[in-house]
C-alpha positions as CSV (number, residue, x, y, z in Angstrom):
1,M,-7.8,9.7,-66.8
2,T,-8.1,6.2,-65.3
3,L,-5.7,4.2,-63.2
4,A,-4.9,1.9,-66.1
5,M,-3.5,4.8,-68.0
6,I,-1.1,5.9,-65.2
7,E,2.1,3.8,-65.3
8,K,4.3,5.7,-63.0
9,P,3.9,8.6,-60.5
10,A,6.3,10.6,-62.6
11,D,4.1,10.1,-65.7
12,L,1.1,11.5,-63.7
13,D,3.1,14.5,-62.6
14,Q,4.3,15.2,-66.1
15,A,0.8,14.7,-67.6
16,L,-0.7,17.1,-65.1
17,E,2.0,19.6,-65.7
18,V,1.6,19.5,-69.5
19,A,-2.2,19.8,-69.2
20,L,-1.9,22.7,-66.8
21,E,0.5,24.5,-69.0
22,G,-1.7,24.0,-72.1
23,E,-4.7,25.3,-70.3
24,I,-2.9,28.4,-69.0
25,R,-1.5,29.1,-72.5
26,E,-5.0,28.8,-74.0
27,L,-6.6,31.0,-71.4
28,V,-3.8,33.6,-71.7
29,R,-4.1,33.7,-75.5
30,R,-7.9,34.1,-75.2
31,D,-8.1,36.5,-72.3
32,G,-4.6,38.1,-72.7
33,G,-5.5,40.1,-75.8
34,S,-8.3,41.9,-74.1
35,L,-6.1,42.6,-71.1
36,R,-3.4,44.2,-73.2
37,R,-5.9,46.5,-74.8
38,R,-7.0,47.8,-71.5
39,P,-4.9,50.1,-69.4
40,E,-2.9,48.6,-66.6
41,T,-4.6,50.7,-64.0
42,D,-7.5,48.2,-64.1
43,S,-5.6,45.9,-61.8
44,E,-8.8,44.5,-60.2
45,L,-9.9,43.2,-63.6
46,V,-6.5,41.6,-64.2
47,A,-6.7,39.9,-60.8
48,N,-10.2,38.6,-61.5
49,N,-9.1,37.2,-64.8
50,I,-6.1,35.5,-63.3
51,G,-8.3,34.2,-60.6
52,T,-10.7,32.8,-63.2
53,V,-7.8,31.2,-65.1
54,F,-6.6,29.4,-61.9
55,Q,-10.2,28.4,-61.0
56,R,-10.6,26.8,-64.4
57,V,-7.3,25.0,-64.2
58,A,-7.8,23.9,-60.6
59,G,-11.4,22.9,-61.4
60,T,-10.2,20.4,-64.0
61,S,-7.5,19.0,-61.7
62,V,-10.0,18.7,-58.8
63,Q,-12.5,16.9,-61.1
64,E,-9.7,14.4,-62.2
65,I,-8.7,13.9,-58.5
66,D,-12.4,13.4,-57.5
67,G,-12.7,10.8,-60.3
68,L,-9.6,9.0,-59.2
69,I,-10.9,9.0,-55.6
70,A,-14.2,7.5,-56.7
71,E,-12.4,4.8,-58.7
72,L,-10.2,4.0,-55.8
73,Q,-13.2,3.7,-53.5
74,T,-14.9,1.4,-55.9
75,L,-11.7,-0.8,-56.1
76,R,-11.4,-0.8,-52.3
77,S,-15.0,-2.0,-52.0
78,L,-14.4,-4.7,-54.5
79,L,-11.2,-5.9,-52.7
80,Q,-13.1,-5.9,-49.4
81,D,-15.9,-8.0,-50.9
82,R,-13.4,-10.5,-52.4
83,G,-11.4,-10.6,-49.2
84,A,-14.5,-11.5,-47.2
85,R,-15.4,-14.2,-49.8
86,V,-11.9,-15.7,-49.6
87,Q,-12.1,-15.8,-45.8
88,R,-15.5,-17.6,-46.0
89,K,-14.1,-20.1,-48.4
90,L,-11.0,-20.7,-46.2
91,A,-13.3,-21.3,-43.2
92,E,-15.4,-23.8,-45.2
93,Y,-12.3,-25.6,-46.3
94,A,-10.9,-25.8,-42.8
95,H,-14.2,-27.3,-41.5
96,L,-14.3,-29.8,-44.4
97,S,-10.7,-30.7,-43.7
98,Q,-11.3,-31.3,-40.0
99,S,-14.4,-33.4,-40.8
100,A,-12.3,-35.5,-43.2
101,I,-9.6,-36.0,-40.5
102,K,-12.2,-37.1,-38.0
103,S,-13.8,-39.5,-40.4
104,T,-10.4,-41.0,-41.3
105,K,-9.6,-41.6,-37.6
106,I,-12.9,-43.4,-37.1
107,I,-12.3,-45.6,-40.1
108,A,-8.8,-46.4,-39.0
109,E,-9.9,-47.3,-35.5
110,N,-12.6,-49.6,-36.9
111,L,-10.1,-51.3,-39.2
112,V,-7.7,-51.9,-36.2
113,H,-10.7,-53.4,-34.3
114,W,-11.5,-55.7,-37.2
115,K,-7.9,-56.8,-37.6
116,K,-7.8,-57.8,-33.9
117,I,-10.9,-60.1,-34.3
118,G,-9.8,-61.5,-37.6
119,D,-10.8,-61.3,-41.2
120,Y,-14.6,-61.7,-40.5
121,P,-16.9,-59.9,-38.1
122,P,-17.7,-61.9,-34.9
123,D,-21.2,-63.0,-36.0
124,T,-19.8,-64.4,-39.2
125,V,-17.0,-66.3,-37.4
126,Q,-19.4,-68.0,-35.0
127,H,-21.8,-68.8,-37.9
128,S,-19.0,-70.4,-39.9
129,W,-17.8,-72.4,-36.9
130,L,-21.3,-73.7,-36.4
131,Q,-21.7,-74.7,-40.0
132,S,-18.4,-76.5,-40.1
133,R,-19.4,-78.4,-36.9
134,D,-22.7,-79.5,-38.3
135,L,-21.2,-80.7,-41.5
136,G,-18.4,-82.7,-39.9
């Protein structure tokens, strides 16, 4: 039985109950005939047979529970790995975002500096002034 098959806890209880009843009926039919033929004074044999029935039923249930535990552990490991990957990606994104903000501030400061001087850098302004003076 896998986790995908279990829709509700009540369904799991009902499925386990039905499986348990079926196994008990089968074992009683198989082993019950031989118990009826023997005298009831052989109570030790009856106790052993009942113990065997419960061990078989419990063994199947324990195996299913062990399988579910293994599957849950696998899912837990997968979730932990994915959680760690998401945390790494968030840290990378935060670093990239901070770098973008710093770059934008530097660009904005430089644009303000250029606007104070004028449309051209200082060297270009002086160069154009000298050219216009020589031509005139």
